[in-house]
N, C-alpha and C positions, 0 to 999 in steps of 0.2 A: 584408192580406198575400196575395200571389198563391199559390194552391194549387199543389201539384206537378202534379196532373192535374185537368182539369175537362172534363166533357161538357156541352154546351149545346144542348138541344133536338135531340138526334141521332135521326135516323130512317133505317132501312135496310129496303128491300123487295127481295124476290126474286120477280119476277112479281107475282102477286096476294097473296103472303104478306108481311105486315108483320112482320119478325123483331124489329126494334127500333123502338119507337114513341114519339118525342118524349121521349127519356130525357135527364135532366140529373142530374149528381151531381158532387161534389168529393172529391178525395183529398188529404189534407194530408200533408206530408212526415214520414217517420219512423215510420209505424204499420203495422199489418197489417189489411187490409180484405178481407172476403169478399163475393163476389157469389154469391147463392144463389137457388134457385127450382126449380120442377118441370122435368122434361125438356121441351125445346122452348120454354123461357122467353126465350131470346135471350142467354144468358150468354156462350157462346163467340163469338157474333156480335159482342158488345160488345168482347171481347178482340181479335178480328180487325180491328175498326174502329180500335182504339187502335194496333195494331201495323202498320197499313198494308196488311194483306192484303185488306181491303175498303175502299171509299170510301163515306162516308155520302151518302145522297140529300139530306139537309137537316141543318142544324146544324153545330156546330164542335167540335173536340177540341183542347184546349190543353194543352201540356206546358211548365210553367214560363213560361206566357204566350205561348208560340209555337205557332201552329197546326200540327197534324200532318196536316191534310187535304191530300191531293195528294202527300204524301211517300211514297217507296218504303220498304219494310221495312228495308233496310240503312241508309237515312238516319235512320230513327227509332231504330235500335240505336245509331247514332253519337251521337244526342242524349242517350242514357242510358236507353232502355227496352229491356229484354231479356225473353224469355219462354221457357217450356217449352210442350209440346203435350200434348193429351189422348192422342193416339197418339204414342208415343215416336219421335222423329226423331233418330237417331244415324247415324254412319258405321260400320256393324257390322263391316266387314272391317278397319277401322283400329284401331291401339292406342288405349287409353283416353287416354293423354297427347295424342295427335294430335287426338282429338275435342275436348279442351279448348282446344288451340291454335287450332282453327278459330274458337272464340268470341273469341279475342284478336285476330284478324286486323284487325278494324275499328279497333284502336288502334295499328296498325303503320304507319309512314310511309315506309319504304324503297321507292323507286320501282323500275322495271324495270331500269335500268342498274345501280343499286347492288346489286340482287339477283343480276343476271347475273354481276357481277364480285366478289361477296361483299366489299363494301367494309367497312372497320373499323366504320363506323356501323351497317351492316346486320347484321354479326355481333354487335355489342353489343345491338342491338334483339332479335335472335333469342334470344340467351342470356337477356335479361330476360323475354321472352315465355315461355320454357320454365320459368324460375324462378317466374313468376306462375302458370302452369298447375299446377305441382307444389304450390304453396301452396293453390290452390283445391281440388285433389284431397285434400290433407291436411285442409282445412277440412270437407269432406263425408265424410271417412273412407275414402278409396279409394286411399291411397298404396301399398297392397300389390298394386294391380292396374295399375300404370303401363303395363307392356308387354303386358298381356293385350288380346286383341281385344275391342272393346266388345260385340260380339254374343255373347260367351261369359259375360258378367256375368249374375248373377241379375236378375230383374225389378226388385226393389227397388233394386239397385245401379245399374241403367240409369237409373232415375228420378233417383238422386243424381248420376249423371254428367251428365245434362241440366242440372241445377241448377248444377254446377260450371262447365259450358261457358257458361251464361248469366252467371254471376258474373265470368268472365274478361273480359267485355266492359266492365267498370266501370259497371254500371247504377246509376242513382239509383232506378229502379223496376224490380222484377222481377215478372213476371206468370206465375203457375203455374196451368195448366189441369188440374184434377183430379189433383193430385200424388199423392194417396193411392189413386187408383183401382187396384183389384186387389192392393193391398198387404195383407200379413197384419198382425196386431196388433203384433209386435215391430218390423216395418219402419215402421209408422205412428208408433210411439213415437219412433223415430229421426228421422222426418220432422218431428214436432212440435218436437223440440229444435233441429233444423236451421233451421226457419223462424224461430224466436225468435232464434237466433244470427245469422241474416241481418239481421233487424230491429235487433239490437244493434250491428251494423256501420254503422248509419245508412242502410241501404237499405230503402226502402218496399216492402212486399209486398202484391200483390193476388192473390187466389186464387179459383178456382171449386172447390167441393168438395161432394160429396153426403154425405160422412161428417159428420153434424151434431155428433157428439161432438168431432171434431177442430176443426170450425168454432168451436164454443163455447169450446174450450180456448184457441185461439190468436188469434182475431180480436178486434180492438178496435172495429170498426165493421162493420156488415152492410148491404148493399144487396140488396133482394129484387126480383126480376123475375117477372112472370107474363104470358105471352102478349106478351112484348116491352115491357110497360109496367112502370115502377118503381112498386111498391106500398108500399114501406117503405124507410127509410134512417135508421140510427141505431145506438146501442149494442146489443150482443147481447141483453141482458135485456129492453130495451124492444121490440126487434123480435120476440123470441120470444113475447111476450104480445100482439102486435098482432092483432086479430081478422081482418084481411085476410090476414095471413100464415098464421094457423091454418086459415082457410078454403082458402087456396091449396094447403096441404099435406094437409089432412085432409078437405076437402070440407065441404059444408053439408047438414044434413037438409032434406028437402023439407017 
């Protein structure tokens, strides 16, 4: 069976630094997968390679059997891969609703002429997009903030807004880059429930996260990187007891 996502011997260098070194792994459809490792391990670089922000020097990246290499980020979103960022990227001066509508744009088909003259088809499509955006905001718990400026939201709610925007693009795979970063404990608890709810919708989740409590709570598979090399890949309990993982996180006595 073809996996949802597979990396095959992927390498990426920046000058003399090898950020990702011959990494291969598979992500099956319908689960929650965590990519973990010390700072500088290459985790975000892997995400940037999958989403088309970087191109690999070697290897291939396949989504449902189709190569993503050479495709632009908006093309990859159209194929069904959405993401959030380690540093929140919203339109802070726009209302919350319009931020989510921006994520729906890739699924809208009205051309320039139809948009200029507000054809019946274009109006129907726009109404459907607004309805979908409202549903995603309800899903993440932000319906009370529809008309608020995104920049006025609390930090935790801005994280949830990014997820709502990603969900509006109809992803089969959603990639979350440190979604719990700087969240307090109640916000993290909300995030844990939300990630599981996304999975329950049939959307596969990949995440980078330093909060190991969250990782062990929600992830069904872990991939561990160190200095750009994959050192472990498997269920959380097996990965947690792997001597290479313990050494990577805790060091080794001389």
